[in-house]
mmCIF file of the N, C-alpha and C atoms, coordinates in Angstrom:
data_MODEL
# 
_entry.id   MODEL 
# 
loop_
_atom_site.group_PDB 
_atom_site.id 
_atom_site.type_symbol 
_atom_site.label_atom_id 
_atom_site.label_alt_id 
_atom_site.label_comp_id 
_atom_site.label_asym_id 
_atom_site.label_entity_id 
_atom_site.label_seq_id 
_atom_site.pdbx_PDB_ins_code 
_atom_site.Cartn_x 
_atom_site.Cartn_y 
_atom_site.Cartn_z 
_atom_site.occupancy 
_atom_site.B_iso_or_equiv 
_atom_site.pdbx_formal_charge 
_atom_site.auth_seq_id 
_atom_site.auth_comp_id 
_atom_site.auth_asym_id 
_atom_site.auth_atom_id 
_atom_site.pdbx_PDB_model_num 
ATOM 1   N N  . MET A 1 1  ? -18.562 6.347   16.952  1.00 0.00 ? 1  MET A N  1 
ATOM 2   C CA . MET A 1 1  ? -16.719 6.630   16.576  1.00 0.00 ? 1  MET A CA 1 
ATOM 3   C C  . MET A 1 1  ? -17.054 7.707   15.677  1.00 0.00 ? 1  MET A C  1 
ATOM 4   N N  . THR A 1 2  ? -16.878 8.958   15.799  1.00 0.00 ? 2  THR A N  1 
ATOM 5   C CA . THR A 1 2  ? -16.429 9.807   15.018  1.00 0.00 ? 2  THR A CA 1 
ATOM 6   C C  . THR A 1 2  ? -15.543 9.765   13.833  1.00 0.00 ? 2  THR A C  1 
ATOM 7   N N  . THR A 1 3  ? -16.413 11.168  12.815  1.00 0.00 ? 3  THR A N  1 
ATOM 8   C CA . THR A 1 3  ? -15.527 10.571  11.302  1.00 0.00 ? 3  THR A CA 1 
ATOM 9   C C  . THR A 1 3  ? -13.779 10.754  11.209  1.00 0.00 ? 3  THR A C  1 
ATOM 10  N N  . SER A 1 4  ? -13.244 11.864  12.045  1.00 0.00 ? 4  SER A N  1 
ATOM 11  C CA . SER A 1 4  ? -12.012 12.229  12.549  1.00 0.00 ? 4  SER A CA 1 
ATOM 12  C C  . SER A 1 4  ? -11.515 11.008  13.044  1.00 0.00 ? 4  SER A C  1 
ATOM 13  N N  . ALA A 1 5  ? -11.891 9.811   13.766  1.00 0.00 ? 5  ALA A N  1 
ATOM 14  C CA . ALA A 1 5  ? -11.172 8.725   14.669  1.00 0.00 ? 5  ALA A CA 1 
ATOM 15  C C  . ALA A 1 5  ? -11.288 7.859   13.608  1.00 0.00 ? 5  ALA A C  1 
ATOM 16  N N  . LYS A 1 6  ? -12.575 7.479   12.784  1.00 0.00 ? 6  LYS A N  1 
ATOM 17  C CA . LYS A 1 6  ? -12.608 6.504   11.504  1.00 0.00 ? 6  LYS A CA 1 
ATOM 18  C C  . LYS A 1 6  ? -11.287 6.850   10.923  1.00 0.00 ? 6  LYS A C  1 
ATOM 19  N N  . THR A 1 7  ? -10.873 7.938   10.484  1.00 0.00 ? 7  THR A N  1 
ATOM 20  C CA . THR A 1 7  ? -10.050 8.562   8.959   1.00 0.00 ? 7  THR A CA 1 
ATOM 21  C C  . THR A 1 7  ? -8.809  8.077   9.849   1.00 0.00 ? 7  THR A C  1 
ATOM 22  N N  . LYS A 1 8  ? -8.731  8.219   10.409  1.00 0.00 ? 8  LYS A N  1 
ATOM 23  C CA . LYS A 1 8  ? -7.583  7.951   11.574  1.00 0.00 ? 8  LYS A CA 1 
ATOM 24  C C  . LYS A 1 8  ? -6.905  6.617   11.989  1.00 0.00 ? 8  LYS A C  1 
ATOM 25  N N  . ASN A 1 9  ? -7.411  5.006   11.555  1.00 0.00 ? 9  ASN A N  1 
ATOM 26  C CA . ASN A 1 9  ? -7.901  3.790   11.223  1.00 0.00 ? 9  ASN A CA 1 
ATOM 27  C C  . ASN A 1 9  ? -7.503  3.244   10.130  1.00 0.00 ? 9  ASN A C  1 
ATOM 28  N N  . GLN A 1 10 ? -7.719  4.336   9.587   1.00 0.00 ? 10 GLN A N  1 
ATOM 29  C CA . GLN A 1 10 ? -7.903  3.905   7.260   1.00 0.00 ? 10 GLN A CA 1 
ATOM 30  C C  . GLN A 1 10 ? -6.204  4.030   7.077   1.00 0.00 ? 10 GLN A C  1 
ATOM 31  N N  . PRO A 1 11 ? -5.822  2.980   6.642   1.00 0.00 ? 11 PRO A N  1 
ATOM 32  C CA . PRO A 1 11 ? -4.439  3.245   5.846   1.00 0.00 ? 11 PRO A CA 1 
ATOM 33  C C  . PRO A 1 11 ? -4.429  4.283   5.202   1.00 0.00 ? 11 PRO A C  1 
ATOM 34  N N  . THR A 1 12 ? -3.500  5.231   4.813   1.00 0.00 ? 12 THR A N  1 
ATOM 35  C CA . THR A 1 12 ? -2.775  5.714   3.655   1.00 0.00 ? 12 THR A CA 1 
ATOM 36  C C  . THR A 1 12 ? -2.182  5.593   2.495   1.00 0.00 ? 12 THR A C  1 
ATOM 37  N N  . HIS A 1 13 ? -1.439  4.398   2.268   1.00 0.00 ? 13 HIS A N  1 
ATOM 38  C CA . HIS A 1 13 ? -0.671  3.484   1.542   1.00 0.00 ? 13 HIS A CA 1 
ATOM 39  C C  . HIS A 1 13 ? -1.333  2.279   1.695   1.00 0.00 ? 13 HIS A C  1 
ATOM 40  N N  . ALA A 1 14 ? -1.220  2.254   0.452   1.00 0.00 ? 14 ALA A N  1 
ATOM 41  C CA . ALA A 1 14 ? -1.601  0.383   -0.210  1.00 0.00 ? 14 ALA A CA 1 
ATOM 42  C C  . ALA A 1 14 ? -0.018  -0.059  -0.635  1.00 0.00 ? 14 ALA A C  1 
ATOM 43  N N  . LEU A 1 15 ? 0.297   -1.217  0.157   1.00 0.00 ? 15 LEU A N  1 
ATOM 44  C CA . LEU A 1 15 ? 1.237   -1.824  -0.669  1.00 0.00 ? 15 LEU A CA 1 
ATOM 45  C C  . LEU A 1 15 ? 1.198   -3.139  -1.914  1.00 0.00 ? 15 LEU A C  1 
ATOM 46  N N  . PHE A 1 16 ? 1.802   -3.016  -3.235  1.00 0.00 ? 16 PHE A N  1 
ATOM 47  C CA . PHE A 1 16 ? 1.980   -4.133  -4.107  1.00 0.00 ? 16 PHE A CA 1 
ATOM 48  C C  . PHE A 1 16 ? 2.831   -4.897  -4.187  1.00 0.00 ? 16 PHE A C  1 
ATOM 49  N N  . HIS A 1 17 ? 2.377   -6.234  -4.931  1.00 0.00 ? 17 HIS A N  1 
ATOM 50  C CA . HIS A 1 17 ? 3.988   -6.972  -5.140  1.00 0.00 ? 17 HIS A CA 1 
ATOM 51  C C  . HIS A 1 17 ? 3.937   -6.863  -6.819  1.00 0.00 ? 17 HIS A C  1 
ATOM 52  N N  . VAL A 1 18 ? 5.150   -6.003  -7.302  1.00 0.00 ? 18 VAL A N  1 
ATOM 53  C CA . VAL A 1 18 ? 5.352   -6.218  -8.688  1.00 0.00 ? 18 VAL A CA 1 
ATOM 54  C C  . VAL A 1 18 ? 5.950   -6.877  -9.338  1.00 0.00 ? 18 VAL A C  1 
ATOM 55  N N  . THR A 1 19 ? 5.806   -7.415  -10.297 1.00 0.00 ? 19 THR A N  1 
ATOM 56  C CA . THR A 1 19 ? 6.420   -8.723  -11.068 1.00 0.00 ? 19 THR A CA 1 
ATOM 57  C C  . THR A 1 19 ? 6.693   -8.417  -12.192 1.00 0.00 ? 19 THR A C  1 
ATOM 58  N N  . GLY A 1 20 ? 7.317   -8.901  -13.332 1.00 0.00 ? 20 GLY A N  1 
ATOM 59  C CA . GLY A 1 20 ? 7.530   -8.610  -14.574 1.00 0.00 ? 20 GLY A CA 1 
ATOM 60  C C  . GLY A 1 20 ? 8.621   -7.031  -15.291 1.00 0.00 ? 20 GLY A C  1 
ATOM 61  N N  . GLY A 1 21 ? 8.163   -6.511  -15.992 1.00 0.00 ? 21 GLY A N  1 
ATOM 62  C CA . GLY A 1 21 ? 8.469   -4.940  -16.448 1.00 0.00 ? 21 GLY A CA 1 
ATOM 63  C C  . GLY A 1 21 ? 9.415   -5.128  -17.517 1.00 0.00 ? 21 GLY A C  1 
ATOM 64  N N  . LYS A 1 22 ? 10.288  -4.073  -18.450 1.00 0.00 ? 22 LYS A N  1 
ATOM 65  C CA . LYS A 1 22 ? 10.942  -3.493  -19.141 1.00 0.00 ? 22 LYS A CA 1 
ATOM 66  C C  . LYS A 1 22 ? 10.089  -4.472  -20.600 1.00 0.00 ? 22 LYS A C  1 
ATOM 67  N N  . ASP A 1 23 ? 10.443  -5.660  -21.067 1.00 0.00 ? 23 ASP A N  1 
ATOM 68  C CA . ASP A 1 23 ? 9.818   -6.062  -22.462 1.00 0.00 ? 23 ASP A CA 1 
ATOM 69  C C  . ASP A 1 23 ? 7.993   -6.655  -22.275 1.00 0.00 ? 23 ASP A C  1 
ATOM 70  N N  . ASP A 1 24 ? 7.948   -7.232  -21.356 1.00 0.00 ? 24 ASP A N  1 
ATOM 71  C CA . ASP A 1 24 ? 6.780   -7.602  -20.900 1.00 0.00 ? 24 ASP A CA 1 
ATOM 72  C C  . ASP A 1 24 ? 5.863   -5.895  -19.816 1.00 0.00 ? 24 ASP A C  1 
ATOM 73  N N  . LYS A 1 25 ? 4.826   -6.389  -20.147 1.00 0.00 ? 25 LYS A N  1 
ATOM 74  C CA . LYS A 1 25 ? 3.577   -5.031  -19.158 1.00 0.00 ? 25 LYS A CA 1 
ATOM 75  C C  . LYS A 1 25 ? 4.450   -5.705  -17.498 1.00 0.00 ? 25 LYS A C  1 
ATOM 76  N N  . ALA A 1 26 ? 4.338   -4.890  -16.184 1.00 0.00 ? 26 ALA A N  1 
ATOM 77  C CA . ALA A 1 26 ? 4.157   -5.450  -14.864 1.00 0.00 ? 26 ALA A CA 1 
ATOM 78  C C  . ALA A 1 26 ? 2.933   -5.634  -14.514 1.00 0.00 ? 26 ALA A C  1 
ATOM 79  N N  . HIS A 1 27 ? 3.149   -6.826  -13.677 1.00 0.00 ? 27 HIS A N  1 
ATOM 80  C CA . HIS A 1 27 ? 2.167   -7.059  -12.825 1.00 0.00 ? 27 HIS A CA 1 
ATOM 81  C C  . HIS A 1 27 ? 2.074   -6.599  -11.856 1.00 0.00 ? 27 HIS A C  1 
ATOM 82  N N  . TRP A 1 28 ? 0.730   -5.778  -11.309 1.00 0.00 ? 28 TRP A N  1 
ATOM 83  C CA . TRP A 1 28 ? 0.273   -5.565  -10.213 1.00 0.00 ? 28 TRP A CA 1 
ATOM 84  C C  . TRP A 1 28 ? -0.409  -6.454  -9.054  1.00 0.00 ? 28 TRP A C  1 
ATOM 85  N N  . THR A 1 29 ? -0.216  -6.678  -7.683  1.00 0.00 ? 29 THR A N  1 
ATOM 86  C CA . THR A 1 29 ? -1.214  -6.661  -7.122  1.00 0.00 ? 29 THR A CA 1 
ATOM 87  C C  . THR A 1 29 ? -1.258  -6.392  -5.773  1.00 0.00 ? 29 THR A C  1 
ATOM 88  N N  . ARG A 1 30 ? -1.568  -6.025  -5.093  1.00 0.00 ? 30 ARG A N  1 
ATOM 89  C CA . ARG A 1 30 ? -2.356  -5.786  -3.830  1.00 0.00 ? 30 ARG A CA 1 
ATOM 90  C C  . ARG A 1 30 ? -1.601  -6.530  -2.527  1.00 0.00 ? 30 ARG A C  1 
ATOM 91  N N  . ILE A 1 31 ? -0.880  -6.148  -1.930  1.00 0.00 ? 31 ILE A N  1 
ATOM 92  C CA . ILE A 1 31 ? -0.681  -7.715  -0.975  1.00 0.00 ? 31 ILE A CA 1 
ATOM 93  C C  . ILE A 1 31 ? -0.816  -6.442  0.462   1.00 0.00 ? 31 ILE A C  1 
ATOM 94  N N  . GLY A 1 32 ? -0.884  -5.508  0.415   1.00 0.00 ? 32 GLY A N  1 
ATOM 95  C CA . GLY A 1 32 ? -1.232  -4.976  2.209   1.00 0.00 ? 32 GLY A CA 1 
ATOM 96  C C  . GLY A 1 32 ? -1.369  -3.161  2.028   1.00 0.00 ? 32 GLY A C  1 
ATOM 97  N N  . ALA A 1 33 ? -1.296  -2.863  3.643   1.00 0.00 ? 33 ALA A N  1 
ATOM 98  C CA . ALA A 1 33 ? -1.689  -1.201  3.963   1.00 0.00 ? 33 ALA A CA 1 
ATOM 99  C C  . ALA A 1 33 ? -0.795  -0.972  4.387   1.00 0.00 ? 33 ALA A C  1 
ATOM 100 N N  . ALA A 1 34 ? -0.682  0.582   4.640   1.00 0.00 ? 34 ALA A N  1 
ATOM 101 C CA . ALA A 1 34 ? 0.363   1.493   5.672   1.00 0.00 ? 34 ALA A CA 1 
ATOM 102 C C  . ALA A 1 34 ? -0.200  2.148   6.200   1.00 0.00 ? 34 ALA A C  1 
ATOM 103 N N  . TRP A 1 35 ? 0.274   2.592   7.397   1.00 0.00 ? 35 TRP A N  1 
ATOM 104 C CA . TRP A 1 35 ? -0.191  3.728   8.192   1.00 0.00 ? 35 TRP A CA 1 
ATOM 105 C C  . TRP A 1 35 ? 0.973   4.411   8.715   1.00 0.00 ? 35 TRP A C  1 
ATOM 106 N N  . PRO A 1 36 ? 1.200   5.931   8.691   1.00 0.00 ? 36 PRO A N  1 
ATOM 107 C CA . PRO A 1 36 ? 1.940   6.666   9.104   1.00 0.00 ? 36 PRO A CA 1 
ATOM 108 C C  . PRO A 1 36 ? 2.146   6.685   11.120  1.00 0.00 ? 36 PRO A C  1 
ATOM 109 N N  . HIS A 1 37 ? 3.283   6.636   11.574  1.00 0.00 ? 37 HIS A N  1 
ATOM 110 C CA . HIS A 1 37 ? 3.689   6.626   12.859  1.00 0.00 ? 37 HIS A CA 1 
ATOM 111 C C  . HIS A 1 37 ? 2.868   8.376   13.206  1.00 0.00 ? 37 HIS A C  1 
ATOM 112 N N  . LYS A 1 38 ? 2.889   8.533   14.278  1.00 0.00 ? 38 LYS A N  1 
ATOM 113 C CA . LYS A 1 38 ? 2.642   9.676   14.652  1.00 0.00 ? 38 LYS A CA 1 
ATOM 114 C C  . LYS A 1 38 ? 3.310   10.765  14.641  1.00 0.00 ? 38 LYS A C  1 
ATOM 115 N N  . ASP A 1 39 ? 4.659   10.240  14.732  1.00 0.00 ? 39 ASP A N  1 
ATOM 116 C CA . ASP A 1 39 ? 5.841   11.008  14.678  1.00 0.00 ? 39 ASP A CA 1 
ATOM 117 C C  . ASP A 1 39 ? 6.541   11.603  13.493  1.00 0.00 ? 39 ASP A C  1 
ATOM 118 N N  . GLY A 1 40 ? 5.532   10.897  12.258  1.00 0.00 ? 40 GLY A N  1 
ATOM 119 C CA . GLY A 1 40 ? 6.130   11.251  11.253  1.00 0.00 ? 40 GLY A CA 1 
ATOM 120 C C  . GLY A 1 40 ? 7.338   10.617  10.323  1.00 0.00 ? 40 GLY A C  1 
ATOM 121 N N  . LYS A 1 41 ? 7.886   9.582   11.451  1.00 0.00 ? 41 LYS A N  1 
ATOM 122 C CA . LYS A 1 41 ? 9.477   9.242   11.306  1.00 0.00 ? 41 LYS A CA 1 
ATOM 123 C C  . LYS A 1 41 ? 9.043   7.589   10.114  1.00 0.00 ? 41 LYS A C  1 
ATOM 124 N N  . GLY A 1 42 ? 8.066   6.905   10.389  1.00 0.00 ? 42 GLY A N  1 
ATOM 125 C CA . GLY A 1 42 ? 7.917   6.367   9.474   1.00 0.00 ? 42 GLY A CA 1 
ATOM 126 C C  . GLY A 1 42 ? 6.674   5.170   9.449   1.00 0.00 ? 42 GLY A C  1 
ATOM 127 N N  . PHE A 1 43 ? 6.350   3.724   9.428   1.00 0.00 ? 43 PHE A N  1 
ATOM 128 C CA . PHE A 1 43 ? 5.122   3.523   8.590   1.00 0.00 ? 43 PHE A CA 1 
ATOM 129 C C  . PHE A 1 43 ? 4.701   2.601   9.465   1.00 0.00 ? 43 PHE A C  1 
ATOM 130 N N  . SER A 1 44 ? 3.789   1.509   9.856   1.00 0.00 ? 44 SER A N  1 
ATOM 131 C CA . SER A 1 44 ? 3.325   0.614   10.368  1.00 0.00 ? 44 SER A CA 1 
ATOM 132 C C  . SER A 1 44 ? 2.766   -0.069  9.161   1.00 0.00 ? 44 SER A C  1 
ATOM 133 N N  . LEU A 1 45 ? 2.903   -0.825  9.132   1.00 0.00 ? 45 LEU A N  1 
ATOM 134 C CA . LEU A 1 45 ? 2.707   -2.157  7.590   1.00 0.00 ? 45 LEU A CA 1 
ATOM 135 C C  . LEU A 1 45 ? 1.959   -3.059  8.428   1.00 0.00 ? 45 LEU A C  1 
ATOM 136 N N  . SER A 1 46 ? 1.106   -3.970  7.221   1.00 0.00 ? 46 SER A N  1 
ATOM 137 C CA . SER A 1 46 ? -0.209  -4.987  7.798   1.00 0.00 ? 46 SER A CA 1 
ATOM 138 C C  . SER A 1 46 ? -0.021  -6.201  6.459   1.00 0.00 ? 46 SER A C  1 
ATOM 139 N N  . LEU A 1 47 ? 0.550   -7.293  6.243   1.00 0.00 ? 47 LEU A N  1 
ATOM 140 C CA . LEU A 1 47 ? 1.020   -7.438  4.703   1.00 0.00 ? 47 LEU A CA 1 
ATOM 141 C C  . LEU A 1 47 ? -0.215  -8.958  5.217   1.00 0.00 ? 47 LEU A C  1 
ATOM 142 N N  . ASP A 1 48 ? -0.545  -9.453  3.919   1.00 0.00 ? 48 ASP A N  1 
ATOM 143 C CA . ASP A 1 48 ? -1.681  -9.961  3.652   1.00 0.00 ? 48 ASP A CA 1 
ATOM 144 C C  . ASP A 1 48 ? -0.454  -11.370 2.368   1.00 0.00 ? 48 ASP A C  1 
ATOM 145 N N  . LEU A 1 49 ? -0.063  -10.992 2.447   1.00 0.00 ? 49 LEU A N  1 
ATOM 146 C CA . LEU A 1 49 ? 1.195   -11.951 1.605   1.00 0.00 ? 49 LEU A CA 1 
ATOM 147 C C  . LEU A 1 49 ? 2.448   -11.328 1.551   1.00 0.00 ? 49 LEU A C  1 
ATOM 148 N N  . LEU A 1 50 ? 3.732   -12.502 1.715   1.00 0.00 ? 50 LEU A N  1 
ATOM 149 C CA . LEU A 1 50 ? 5.375   -11.611 1.455   1.00 0.00 ? 50 LEU A CA 1 
ATOM 150 C C  . LEU A 1 50 ? 5.960   -12.258 0.732   1.00 0.00 ? 50 LEU A C  1 
ATOM 151 N N  . PRO A 1 51 ? 6.252   -11.819 -0.470  1.00 0.00 ? 51 PRO A N  1 
ATOM 152 C CA . PRO A 1 51 ? 6.236   -12.287 -1.238  1.00 0.00 ? 51 PRO A CA 1 
ATOM 153 C C  . PRO A 1 51 ? 7.976   -12.536 -1.664  1.00 0.00 ? 51 PRO A C  1 
ATOM 154 N N  . CYS A 1 52 ? 8.462   -13.252 -2.005  1.00 0.00 ? 52 CYS A N  1 
ATOM 155 C CA . CYS A 1 52 ? 9.617   -14.054 -2.736  1.00 0.00 ? 52 CYS A CA 1 
ATOM 156 C C  . CYS A 1 52 ? 11.055  -13.434 -3.611  1.00 0.00 ? 52 CYS A C  1 
ATOM 157 N N  . ASP A 1 53 ? 10.358  -13.181 -4.381  1.00 0.00 ? 53 ASP A N  1 
ATOM 158 C CA . ASP A 1 53 ? 10.750  -12.384 -5.765  1.00 0.00 ? 53 ASP A CA 1 
ATOM 159 C C  . ASP A 1 53 ? 9.612   -10.989 -6.700  1.00 0.00 ? 53 ASP A C  1 
ATOM 160 N N  . GLY A 1 54 ? 10.385  -10.891 -7.111  1.00 0.00 ? 54 GLY A N  1 
ATOM 161 C CA . GLY A 1 54 ? 9.652   -9.342  -7.485  1.00 0.00 ? 54 GLY A CA 1 
ATOM 162 C C  . GLY A 1 54 ? 10.110  -7.811  -6.494  1.00 0.00 ? 54 GLY A C  1 
ATOM 163 N N  . ARG A 1 55 ? 9.315   -7.198  -6.737  1.00 0.00 ? 55 ARG A N  1 
ATOM 164 C CA . ARG A 1 55 ? 9.539   -6.356  -5.901  1.00 0.00 ? 55 ARG A CA 1 
ATOM 165 C C  . ARG A 1 55 ? 8.393   -5.384  -5.071  1.00 0.00 ? 55 ARG A C  1 
ATOM 166 N N  . ILE A 1 56 ? 8.766   -4.604  -4.051  1.00 0.00 ? 56 ILE A N  1 
ATOM 167 C CA . ILE A 1 56 ? 7.117   -4.117  -3.461  1.00 0.00 ? 56 ILE A CA 1 
ATOM 168 C C  . ILE A 1 56 ? 7.313   -2.506  -3.373  1.00 0.00 ? 56 ILE A C  1 
ATOM 169 N N  . THR A 1 57 ? 5.868   -2.591  -3.615  1.00 0.00 ? 57 THR A N  1 
ATOM 170 C CA . THR A 1 57 ? 5.950   -0.625  -3.997  1.00 0.00 ? 57 THR A CA 1 
ATOM 171 C C  . THR A 1 57 ? 5.030   -0.269  -2.828  1.00 0.00 ? 57 THR A C  1 
ATOM 172 N N  . LEU A 1 58 ? 5.338   0.540   -2.071  1.00 0.00 ? 58 LEU A N  1 
ATOM 173 C CA . LEU A 1 58 ? 4.137   1.664   -1.823  1.00 0.00 ? 58 LEU A CA 1 
ATOM 174 C C  . LEU A 1 58 ? 3.707   2.873   -2.515  1.00 0.00 ? 58 LEU A C  1 
ATOM 175 N N  . ARG A 1 59 ? 2.138   2.848   -2.786  1.00 0.00 ? 59 ARG A N  1 
ATOM 176 C CA . ARG A 1 59 ? 2.319   3.861   -3.277  1.00 0.00 ? 59 ARG A CA 1 
ATOM 177 C C  . ARG A 1 59 ? 0.594   4.983   -2.252  1.00 0.00 ? 59 ARG A C  1 
ATOM 178 N N  . VAL A 1 60 ? 0.455   6.159   -2.409  1.00 0.00 ? 60 VAL A N  1 
ATOM 179 C CA . VAL A 1 60 ? -0.255  6.909   -1.580  1.00 0.00 ? 60 VAL A CA 1 
ATOM 180 C C  . VAL A 1 60 ? -1.909  6.385   -1.919  1.00 0.00 ? 60 VAL A C  1 
ATOM 181 N N  . ILE A 1 61 ? -2.883  6.146   -1.276  1.00 0.00 ? 61 ILE A N  1 
ATOM 182 C CA . ILE A 1 61 ? -4.102  5.694   -1.727  1.00 0.00 ? 61 ILE A CA 1 
ATOM 183 C C  . ILE A 1 61 ? -4.503  7.573   -2.035  1.00 0.00 ? 61 ILE A C  1 
ATOM 184 N N  . ASP A 1 62 ? -4.978  7.235   -2.744  1.00 0.00 ? 62 ASP A N  1 
ATOM 185 C CA . ASP A 1 62 ? -5.922  8.850   -2.927  1.00 0.00 ? 62 ASP A CA 1 
ATOM 186 C C  . ASP A 1 62 ? -7.177  8.565   -3.072  1.00 0.00 ? 62 ASP A C  1 
ATOM 187 N N  . ASN A 1 63 ? -8.184  9.693   -3.317  1.00 0.00 ? 63 ASN A N  1 
ATOM 188 C CA . ASN A 1 63 ? -9.509  9.534   -2.840  1.00 0.00 ? 63 ASN A CA 1 
ATOM 189 C C  . ASN A 1 63 ? -10.223 8.197   -2.913  1.00 0.00 ? 63 ASN A C  1 
ATOM 190 N N  . GLY A 1 64 ? -9.730  7.456   -1.706  1.00 0.00 ? 64 GLY A N  1 
ATOM 191 C CA . GLY A 1 64 ? -10.313 6.174   -1.313  1.00 0.00 ? 64 GLY A CA 1 
ATOM 192 C C  . GLY A 1 64 ? -10.086 5.405   -2.160  1.00 0.00 ? 64 GLY A C  1 
ATOM 193 N N  . ASN A 1 65 ? -9.316  5.416   -2.948  1.00 0.00 ? 65 ASN A N  1 
ATOM 194 C CA . ASN A 1 65 ? -9.492  4.283   -3.865  1.00 0.00 ? 65 ASN A CA 1 
ATOM 195 C C  . ASN A 1 65 ? -7.734  3.500   -4.103  1.00 0.00 ? 65 ASN A C  1 
ATOM 196 N N  . ASP A 1 66 ? -7.720  2.528   -3.119  1.00 0.00 ? 66 ASP A N  1 
ATOM 197 C CA . ASP A 1 66 ? -7.021  1.732   -3.126  1.00 0.00 ? 66 ASP A CA 1 
ATOM 198 C C  . ASP A 1 66 ? -6.464  0.941   -4.415  1.00 0.00 ? 66 ASP A C  1 
ATOM 199 N N  . ASN A 1 67 ? -7.168  0.922   -5.475  1.00 0.00 ? 67 ASN A N  1 
ATOM 200 C CA . ASN A 1 67 ? -6.267  -0.304  -5.998  1.00 0.00 ? 67 ASN A CA 1 
ATOM 201 C C  . ASN A 1 67 ? -5.647  0.994   -7.137  1.00 0.00 ? 67 ASN A C  1 
ATOM 202 N N  . ASN A 1 68 ? -4.691  2.090   -6.691  1.00 0.00 ? 68 ASN A N  1 
ATOM 203 C CA . ASN A 1 68 ? -3.831  2.920   -7.786  1.00 0.00 ? 68 ASN A CA 1 
ATOM 204 C C  . ASN A 1 68 ? -2.899  2.266   -8.141  1.00 0.00 ? 68 ASN A C  1 
ATOM 205 N N  . ALA A 1 69 ? -2.555  0.972   -8.530  1.00 0.00 ? 69 ALA A N  1 
ATOM 206 C CA . ALA A 1 69 ? -1.622  0.564   -9.295  1.00 0.00 ? 69 ALA A CA 1 
ATOM 207 C C  . ALA A 1 69 ? -1.634  0.921   -10.440 1.00 0.00 ? 69 ALA A C  1 
ATOM 208 N N  . GLN A 1 70 ? -0.356  1.051   -11.117 1.00 0.00 ? 70 GLN A N  1 
ATOM 209 C CA . GLN A 1 70 ? 0.227   1.713   -12.266 1.00 0.00 ? 70 GLN A CA 1 
ATOM 210 C C  . GLN A 1 70 ? 0.098   0.696   -13.545 1.00 0.00 ? 70 GLN A C  1 
# 
């Protein structure tokens, strides 16, 4: 497998479940990954967890570091 083929299979975005905020510090938990569609009009998501509360935030993975929660 070539390097370019490996790169295409890696996710470009990470999904995080975010709870708390405002008065207390927000807690970020990585819950999945996302890959852009070839046409650039959407994403495919892979979730390890589907939260019932809080919010889901999608962040770009930069420099191979997928732990880029705020």
